[in-house]
Phi, psi and omega in degrees: 000130179252124180242139174238129174257114192274330184223063184305325185297335180289345178269347178096139183291342184271355187268135181281117180263009183301330178299329177278316182299330184291347186270356180153187180298127185232127173256135185233135178231131178301312177219159177219127176281159177305327181287339184266348187301308186305315182294320186284339181258001192307317184246022184270147172270327184226135173248132170246122181213157178252301190248342189292146177276127178240123182206190184304328185295333178243329183290335177305332183284342187265083186288336181263000190295130179241334189212136170244125176251116178271127179277058185189171172273315178286146181222030179290353175273000181248133177282095186293327181293321177297318180299319177299318182293333179260000184059040176264124179285148178229127178237141174244186180234089183283144169079352186292333188250015185305308182296321183295312182290319179299319180301312181290322181301314180290320179298319177300312182299317180293320178301312182289327180292316184269353182060038184303316182297320180294316179295320178297317180297323179299320179286311187291337179283347184093355182293329178297315180296319181291334186291329182073009181248137187293332182217163178224136183232025177235128006285155180292140174230167188234154175291143182297329180295347179265359188249153177250128184249121177257123179256120181259108185112120186252025175284200184299313183291313180299320178296319179298316179296318178300319180296317179293316181301317178294319182297330181264011167108356183284151164281131187239138168228150185235135174257113181211160182289319184268135181274074179213176180102177189260006186240150176301140181264150179210152175281166186300321182292322178295317178302311182297323184280326191254341190268147176276328177235130180233114180245139187252128184216056184235151175286161176273125178211179179299327183278339181255348179299125179071020183302318178263084183265185185298320183295318179291324178294320178294335181279349185289155176301149174295125182090004179300148178254124176251129178239123180240108171240024182264269175217142183302320187285358174285352179241156166278099188293326177297315180294322175300313180299319179298317182293324176294314180300324180280354180076016183277330179224167168247146185231128168246124186218132179243355186225151188217154181293332173233129183230124353290153181286148185266185186290348179268354184292140183298338181288347173300335181285343187242014183301327184253016180277136178293337181264023176226131179231106186246133180233159190268065177047055184242003185300326185281348201259027171304149184306318181295322180294318180293323178293321176298320181300311180297319179298318181290322175300314179301316179294323177297318179295314180299317180296315182299312185284351173266005178081018181253160181254124180211122180053037181278130171264317177235000000 
């Protein structure tokens, strides 16, 4: 069995890949450009990738390909219809990053709520010493027990965030398709209109693309906090940037419609805003989560080649 790992660097240099290497001949690339994909997968039985887009334009070259393993839960970068037409199996890794993503989502919301970065900067810049005043209370912040947290998406990550939000005192409501779970349910418009903190934990699909658009952003409370650790394209990024610049909302974001975003991306306008906290798609990547991811990929591969079904999408 020949396996190719196309974007090894996205898994981190500290992670042990021996569970995958033990299964057969393995070719590894730190990064792969879109133009290099077809050549590198040409004689592979299995592809392991995190972020690269795989579709007819490059998969046609892989005549021996039997299995694609996505080093992620989301698989919107893979053309599933093409895989079905070629009888190429696709496996993802559900649930491995729940704690990691929930942790960053909550940390972002708390930082923006308490204005921690601004207060730290006031001290570290020397302005606190120069002020001659024992304390500073600007910008104003509020107790979590006074805030309402809306969780959009009721899967594993959304549920974890809801549990943490409740534990730290927030009133919680959840927007989800299924009417189940331990939290009050609300539709997306109610969440956007009524909540002080709105965190997004939904997959990217035709129904969620642009879900948080300009009209819903305009309906939010003045000073509302939006946290996106889902997918960049579930939001109108231009509208988010405008609302941040106008001081109407605060934004914590770890995901973008183009990654990394280029100089034309609207978030370049908010890089130095105190009410924006942007991170480089790292919410999923705690060391423990990445080790689980590699272990699960290995188990997916073993199951597939043993004729068993495990974490199969296609």
